[in-house]
DRENKOL-585601 format. One record per residue (C-alpha): residue in one letter; x, y, z. Coordinates in steps of 0.001 Angstrom, whole numbers, plus 500000, padded with zeros to 6 digits. Example, Ala and Ser with C-alpha at 12.3 -4.5 7.8 and 13.67 -1.06 7.14 Angstrom:
2
a512300495500507800 s513670498940507140 
This chain:
355
x269471288796180765 x271135285407180532 x268044283915178887 x268173286698176267 x271554285550175062 x270426281949175149 x267781282644172584 x268269280217169688 x268260281402166114 x268940278822163343 x270650276326165730 x272781278979167312 x272233281059170433 x272205284878170167 x275508284911172061 x277088282673169394 x275796284897166626 x277259287997168464 x280616286295168843 x280637285335165145 x279861288957164194 x282504290230166648 x285145287909164929 x284183289375161469 x284123292922162791 x287531292431164432 x288793291104161122 x287778294237159296 x289384296328162038 x292569294239161826 x292560294660158005 x292365298453158447 x295289298346160923 x297285296135158582 x296667298489155751 x297741301531157817 x300990299664158883 x301725298746155236 x301141302353153952 x302751304268156748 x305568302075158038 x306570299302155693 x306417301345152485 x308280304204154047 x311055301819155211 x311507300123151801 x311649303419150002 x315047303883151665 x316455300868149895 x318371301266146527 x316150298951144447 x312565299581143350 x311735295913143237 x310741295661146891 x308477298755146416 x306752297079143527 x306263293706145324 x304879295269148462 x302575297440146414 x301278294379144431 x300871291978147322 x299294294444149784 x295761294087148642 x295763290237148219 x297318289856151686 x294674292130153228 x291960290298151376 x293399286934152638 x293348288246156214 x289684289126155805 x288812285732154283 x290483283955157267 x288368286136159631 x285148285242157773 x286159281578157923 x286595281589161720 x283440283656162095 x281283281288160133 x282879278036161409 x282318279286165006 x278573278748164379 x276762275463164473 x276127275068160680 x274133272352159011 x276144269881156893 x274859271404153683 x275695274962154585 x279102274040155994 x279885272146152805 x278892275131150715 x280973277583152904 x283999275297152781 x283889274898149038 x283370278674148486 x286193279495150859 x288657277115149011 x287750278595145658 x288003282194146817 x291312281585148630 x292717279896145538 x291778282826143329 x293177285289145836 x296500283435145841 x296381283520142064 x295693287253142087 x298774287734144301 x300945285647141983 x299659287516138919 x300413290889140494 x303827289824141733 x304942288264138465 x303660291390136663 x305869293457138892 x308853291272138070 x308294291429134326 x307839295339134566 x310999295662136673 x313289293235134933 x312109292514131396 x311046296022130604 x314420297415131906 x316432294881129875 x314457295834126702 x314388299627127379 x317669300172125588 x316355298806122257 x313561301360122212 x311494299321119632 x307798298846119402 x308399295117118831 x309867294763122367 x306965296613123901 x304609294254122147 x306638291235123415 x306232292530126935 x302491292889126427 x302208289368125092 x304275287954127959 x302242289670130506 x298851288585129098 x299862285017128445 x301208284618131971 x297983285968133383 x295889283519131403 x298033280580132435 x297840281527136106 x294133282104136133 x293498278834134269 x295584276879136802 x293802278717139621 x290425277712138218 x291501274019138033 x293107273948141436 x290200275803143060 x287569273451141664 x289809270458142602 x290245271616146176 x286572272346146510 x285926268590145814 x284722268861142182 x285748266312139582 x287625268496137214 x288243265752134672 x284497265086134425 x283820268778133955 x286415269136131216 x284981266004129494 x281440267423129754 x282582270685128182 x284334268777125324 x281504269380122835 x281052272930123970 x284862273415123789 x284820272220120152 x282084274621119275 x283940277449121024 x287247276515119202 x285358276760115842 x283840280033116823 x287214281401117984 x289063280161114891 x289382283591113342 x290402285246116604 x293116282583117175 x294326283075113535 x294502286828114061 x296381286317117422 x299014284083115827 x299216286517112966 x299921289267115487 x302653287195117121 x304125286571113625 x304087290316112818 x305822291154116145 x308477288356115997 x309206288501112241 x309125292283112218 x308118292927108569 x307225296513109573 x307063298707112679 x305053301706113884 x305250304729111448 x306426302524108519 x304638302969105195 x303469299605103845 x301333298315101043 x299209295194101718 x295974293712100464 x295295296779098245 x295912299356100973 x298762301838101089 x299352303694104369 x301358304299107437 x301228301915110386 x299675303570113446 x299175300599115701 x300065296951115944 x297647295041118098 x297215291408119077 x294127290902116709 x294591293687114092 x296908296389112771 x295788299952112003 x296926301863108935 x296370305562108100 x295890305586104214 x297893307765102046 x295059308531099674 x292258309393102074 x294053309841105410 x291621307376106884 x292221304684109521 x291940301151108094 x291830298119110487 x293478295095108942 x293096291606110649 x296528290237111461 x295984286943109580 x296144288995106353 x299848289565106964 x300607285914106984 x298514285280103766 x299445288343101779 x302487289999100240 x303686292955102220 x305645295827100676 x307507297850103252 x307995301123101387 x309842302703104267 x312481299972104279 x313949301028101026 x317192303182101290 x315820305707098869 x312831306019096708 x313339306363092922 x311330309001091194 x311184309609087394 x309846312541085492 x309497313010081711 x309786316676080718 x308644317459077188 x310153320562075669 x309134322445072542 x310796321292069318 x311916324941068957 x314233324436071966 x317844325078070885 x320847322816071699 x321972325358074271 x318625325544075961 x318379321753076095 x321708321634077818 x320725324494080101 x317583322576081091 x319466319376082055 x322015321598084110 x319145323230085948 x317735319845086860 x321050318651088241 x321394321833090287 x317915321446091674 x318716317892092777 x322000319036094268 x320332321744096404 x317333319758097426 x317382318721101097 x315009315813100264 x317060313843097852 x320247311744098006 x322633310010095647 x323337311434092171 x320407312178089833 x320236310980086269 x319324313455083587 x319420312701079780 x317850313646076484 x315706310634076143 x313939310891072813 x312421312872069960 x308681312592070738 x305768313178068368 x305168316683069812 x308248317279071987 x311884316816072787 x311846314617075956 x314173314927078884 x314142312105081456 x314971313250085018 x315537310462087624 x316154311375091374 x316234309545094657 x314174310621097624 x315534310015101131 x313739307336103162 x312091309657105647 x308455309951106735 x306401312162104426 x309374312855102078 x307607310714099394 x305300313685098694 x307360316583100046 x310228315895097742 x308262315793094425 x306398318908095423 x309685320751096068 x311328319480092872 x308324320289090616 x307949323813091981 x311685324446091457 x311469323152087837 x308443325280087145 x310087328414088499 x313580328005087062 x312459326789083631 x310239329834083329 x313034332180084464 x315350330625081878 x312841330955079123 x312518327220078538 x309096326278077512 x307217322980077867 x305594321376074823 x301997320452074481 x300337318333071655 x300334320366068465 x299421319533064911 x300517321295061769 x298183320994058795 x299606321645055336 x296987322312052706 x297616322504048875 x295916325022046720 x294209322940044024 x292498325891042384 x293348326301038674 
């Protein structure tokens, strides 16, 4: 039986292989136990504390810690064996790289928990989409920085010449930078939109020939729902740094003007009555504000013209609800008052030249 365990496989006896596997198996068992302790004891204890920060941190570091425990077990399991120089070098480098990325993973998750717990709570009171976008940028940027540092540190610890690798990638990096030029331009445009705040979600804007309501502000593009076709248009963010933006929703009120042509047969009393009706319609409208302007503007070719100017409240959708309400009221009340609109007419006078 002793001879059986002394059987050599790849420079290691069967007994050494079994011990190595036993270490790895024990590691998985220990990881299971560690996970059970974390879920059933540690998490229940920290739930009794007043702050949620410790709950977040334990939840975020749980998986990286368990993975680190497993990696250590694998390391002891493999290094227990008599490995060749080449295999040992490969295992060592792989171990350093994986451990570095595991630590980076834990840092990313922990920092993300801190951002969510502190920064999000500080900005919650403002309740603005701009702040939500700032949180998103902060989280993504921090992750990119940490993973980049982890890649450099991991390769350095594994014995690679990082400087030579970066120099070798110089030409490729230049090509990548040129290819990513538009993406970077859009990214900086998105940051400019979020920080300068020329508009926000649900604002109606006019830009680059499009007129619509902002439905989403992303890192690369912004989405509008057009007024004319009710379609979603995706606009690259660099357009907002190179184009004039008209924020229709930012105006305190929207000026609307209507020219109402009445028949030339309209009497002085009916003309005054028409103007009084228009003032009353504006007064009773829930969609207008300020005082309207009504005046007898001109004697037209075919009509007596009244100019009616009113101001629509700056509310979503009022830009079309208000004119619809005003026009329907004008149509109904003018008809009830016997006031008629003019249309182009022509009077032809003929002379009788017969003798």
